[in-house]
N, C-alpha and C positions, 0 to 999 in steps of 0.2 A: 631707864629709870622709874620704878614704879609707879604706877597708876594713881594710889593713895598719897605717896609723897610730892609727886608733880602737880596731885589738885590740890595740894595741903599751902604749895608756896604761893596762891593765890584762892585759896580757901574764903579768906574776909572778903575778897569783891566775891566769890560765885555765892555765899551766905547772905550778901548782902541783897542780891538779886533776886534769890526766891524772898528772901523777906520782905523787899520792897514790892513784889508782883503778885504775892500769893493773898488776895485779898477778891471781895465780890466784883472787882474791876477785871478782873482774869477771865480771858478768854479757853487757852488752854495751855498746856506746857508737856512737852513731847522730848523724851529722850529717846535717842539712838544710837546703832553703833555702836555696839559694846564691844569692848575688847576680845571678851572671850567669845565663843561661836557654840551656835545649838543650846545654847541653855544653860552653858557648863559652868556659868558664875555663880554668885553668892543670891543675886536675885532669882537665877531663872530664864527670866525674861526677858525678849527680844528686844522688846520696845516697851516705855511706858508712858501713859499721858495720864495727867492729873488735870482735872477741871472742877469748878466751885458747883457743887450740889445743893437744892434746896431738901431738906428732910421737915418731918414733924419738930422735931428737938432745936432744928437750926440750920446754920448753914455748916456744911462741912467741905472738904476737897475729897476728891475720889479720884483714887489711884486705878486705872484700868492696865494691869501687869497682863503682857502677851506674848504670849510662847509660841513656839511649833504649831501646836494643835487647840489650844485653850487660852482663854481669857479669863483672867479672877482681877477678883475688883475689893480694895479697902476704903473707907472712909477713916481721913483724917484731919484733927484739929489745925489749924494754921500752923502753931511753933511743931505739931506732929510734923505737920506736910515740911517744913524747912530741913529738918534735920531728915526726914527719909530722902528728902530730892537731894541732898548733899551726901548721903551715905552712898549715894546708887551715882553719885560723879565720881565718889573716889573711890569705887569698889571695881571700876570698869567701863561706866558709859562713855561716848568720846562726845557729844553732842548733844547739848540741850537750849532746845527754841520755844522761846514767851512769847505769846501771844496777849496784848491788853488791851482795853479799851484805851487805855494813858498809855501803851506802848510796845518796844517793842527789844527784846534781848535774843542774844544769841552768844553761847560759848559753846568752842572750839578746844577737841583737847588733839595735835597734832600727830604724828609718828615719833617724833624725839622727844615727846613730850612738852614741847612749848604749849601754853595756855593762852588761845584767845579770846578775849570779852568784847561783844559791841553790845551799846547799850545804846536805846533811841527813846527819848521819852515826847509824850505828845506836846506843844505848847499850851498847858494849862495845870492849873494851882493841880498841886499833888495834893491828894485827901489822906489820913490816916488810915489804916488795914483796918477792917471793921470787927465788930463784936461781933465772932464765930456765934454765940447764941443768939444775937436778933432772928426775928422771925419771919421779917417784911426785905427782907433784899433780895432783888430780883434776878432771877438765874439768868447767866448768859450763855445765848445760843450763837448759832451759826447766820442763824437768821433771827433777828434780834425782836424781842417786843418792841412798837413802839415806834420801829421801822416798817408805813406801809409797804408794803410788795403787793402788787396787782393782782397777780394770779391767785393770791392766798385770800384776798377780799372775795373776788368773785368764785372761790371754790368754799367763800364760807366761814373761812378758818379765822378770817382779823376781819377787822370793821377798818371805816376807809381813815379812819387815823392811828392804825398800827396797834389798835388793841386786839390781842387773841380775845376770839368768843369761848367765854365759861366753860360750855357745851363742846367744843370743839380744841379743848386745849391738849388732849393726848392724843388727837391727830397733828398737830404742831410739835409736841414733843416728841414724836414718831419722824414727821418731818426730819429735824432736828438730828436726831440720831441718825437716820439713812446718810445721810449728809457728813458726817464724822466718818462713816464707814467708804463714802465716795473721798474723802479726805485725804483716808491713809491710802489710799491706792492711784494718787496721783501720781508718783513716778511711773509707773506703768503705760501713763498716756503719753503722749507726744504731742508738746506744744508746739512742734514746727511744721506739723501737716494736719488735717481734717481727720479725727476720730470719729469711729461709725459706733454708734450702739443703740441696741435694740431691747429694748421694755416690753416679754411678752406678757400678757394676759393684764395691760396694763390700767384696764377698770378706767377710775374716772381723773385720773394720771396725778393725782395730788404729788408724788413722787416723782413721776415724769416730768412736771414743769418746774418743783424744787432741781432735780439735777443739770435740767438744760440750764435754769436762770443763776444757779452757783458754777457750773465749769464754762461758762458764756460768758455771763454777766458781770460774775464777780473775779473769775482767776482767767477770763481772756482766752480759753481755750477755743480754738476753733472745731464744733463737734458737728456732727451727721447726727440727732436721735427719732428714731422711729419706734411709736407703739403700737403694739398690735390689739386687737383684741376682739371677742364674736358678736358684741351688741353695737351695732347699727348707729342707734341714736344715741350712746354713749361717746364713739369716734366721731360720729357730725359734730358733736357740743365739743369739744376736745378741739377739733380743726377750729371752727370758728374761736374759741379763746388765742388759739397759736396765732392765727391771724391778725386778730386785735392786738395782739403784747406786741406784734412785729417780731416773733421767735422763726425766723424765716428759715430754719433747718430743724424744728421740729414740726413731723409729721406723724399723722396718724391713719389707720388702712385698718379695714376690717376682715380678718382673715384668721386661722388655724395655726396652733401652733407646729405641729404637725407636717405639713404639707406648706410654709411658705418657704419661699425660694425666693425673694425681691432685692437679694444682696449677694452678692461672693465673697465678702469679709466684713469681719465685723471684732471689733476690739474690747466691746465689753456687751455681756449679756447678762440683763436685767429679768428675772424673774420672780414675783412678789406674789402668793398665797395664789400659783395657777396648782387646781385641786387635780389630786388624786397622781397617776402617769404624766400627765400633761407638765409637770415639772421635770420628770424626763424626760419627755421628749424635748425641752426647752435645753437641757444640758447637753443631749446629744446635739443639739445644734450648735451647740457652743463649742462643742470639742472638734467637731467636723470642721466650723470655721477656725480654728485653731487660736478662737478668742482669748487673749492675753489674759483679762477678769472676768470673775462668773461671779454675779452674787443670787442667791437664791433664798425666799423664804417659802420652803413650803407649807401648803394647807392641806386639808385633810388628805388621807394615804390611807386607800384600802385593798392593792392589790396584795401586800404581803398579810395583811391581817387575813385575810379568808384562807390564806396558805398553810399557816404559820401549824407547826404541827410537832412536838418535841415531849416525848413520854415525861418526862423530868421534869417539865415545868408548865405538866398539864394540871396538878391544882392550883398552881398562877392562873395560867391563862383561861380556867372556866370561868372567871370574870370580866366580864365584856371590855368594862371601860378598862380594867389593868390591860387585858389583849391591845384592845388600841392604843392603849399610849407605848407600850412597849414595841409594838410594832413601829409606830410612828418613828421612833428612836431608833433603832435598828435600820429602818428603812432611811434615815436621815443620815446612819454611822456607814450604811452599805455606801452608798452614795458620794460618801465624801472617797472610802477606799479605793474607790473605782475610780473616781478623780485623779487621785495619787498616783493609783496605775498608771493613769495617763500625761502624767508629767506634771498635775498640778499640785504645787501644795498648797492644803487645807486646813481651813479649821472653821471649827463648828463655834459661834459664837452666840449669845446674846442679844437679840433686836429690840428688844423695850423691855420694861418690868414685866414679869410674868403676873402681877395684881392686875395689870389690863388685858393682856389675853394668852390662852397657853398655845399662841400658834405665836412662839418669841424665838425662835432660832432659826438663824442666817449662815447658810454656807457660804463662806468668800473664799475662793479657789484663783491664784494666781500662776500662770504658766510660768515654770522657775523651774530650768535643771531637766533630769530626764526621767524620765517612768520609771515610779516605783515597783521591785520585786514582791507584790502582794498578792500574786493570782492564787498560791495555796491557799493562803489566810481568808480570803473571799470566800473562795470553794468549801472550806470547813466553817464557814459561817453560815451558806445557803444549808451545807447540810446540815447543822447543828441547829435551824429552824425549820430542819423536815420540810423544805422545797426548794426547787432549782431555779423556777422561774421567778425575777424578778427585777424591778427597777427597768420593766418593758421588756428589755433582754436590748435595751437596748446601746449599752456604752464598752461592753465587753466584746473586744475583734474578734475573736474565736472560739463562736456561740457553742459550738456543739461539743465545747470539754465539759462546760455544767448542763447541756441538757436546755439552754438556754435560747426561746422564744420570742419572734417580734408579735406586736399584736397592735 
């Protein structure tokens, strides 16, 4: 039975779920497990996530379509959202998960075309769907406003009653955005055992504390998280906070990314705003540990910038700012390709809105499948850029083929 006719048997029930939950109480809707593979379906996405977003014109529902390599976004009204989600289920997605402060719902499409629908509504009075033009609807986050979180209070993001400090709202949004990326990789962590996670260059550790709180306190995963940074005073402060919160398996250490050897196995490596080649040392460590997940938000990048020399691009590269940004983008693209070469399925995603910082790229790599045969393409890119030394020469096994040397 074809997917479209299959869903049509319970089309009205599925439509009613989206109509009931697509309002300001929505946390997220995730469509996954498409019948088509490799983005070959009408939507091209392998996963779709929908959440409410407050814009200047009012509340909309933002759809994030995740393909093998990219993420695309579109903003929809409530009516458009219902039609959009229903159309995706009819075109091939086999699973829809709905999470709201008012309840949960799940739609599963079996191999033989059977449709299973489960809805659980919280015991409270149901409210009408909101007017999407309203300007004062509260955005829903994984860590919700109005619910005090001790570490966010001590880090100056929240007040004692759970209100977000106005000047720290961007940080609050950044923390929640990061937790959405963590949410996506939960299936890669093993809930039956302790998972080891390292955060290189953890700094004041807003995201490290959030990661531990989300995984251990909210989701019930056994985790051991290690934060590593070069500032001893910051490390001491973070350890005091960790003890105060009773986060027994969250420890911070003073140390350098390149020389750290405190563990033999790591399940996930996080590196946020590690400067220049420090990001590459962290990626090298992650690959050597055979980490299942890598989340990296690069910072300043100088190595390629100093070496780029292409006659065709010289009229463009003479402008320092343009050269700097091109070097950063090329560097991140090369990082992604090299991780693919080492057996990671890699995406480059938007971390937070560009209006808050230009350093908004997140590299998400998941160990899945075999190595990609892209060595020739990497070498061609390096030759095109006029350099044979990049990424600190850390990740390619046979460095002599392209003249890469370690630094």
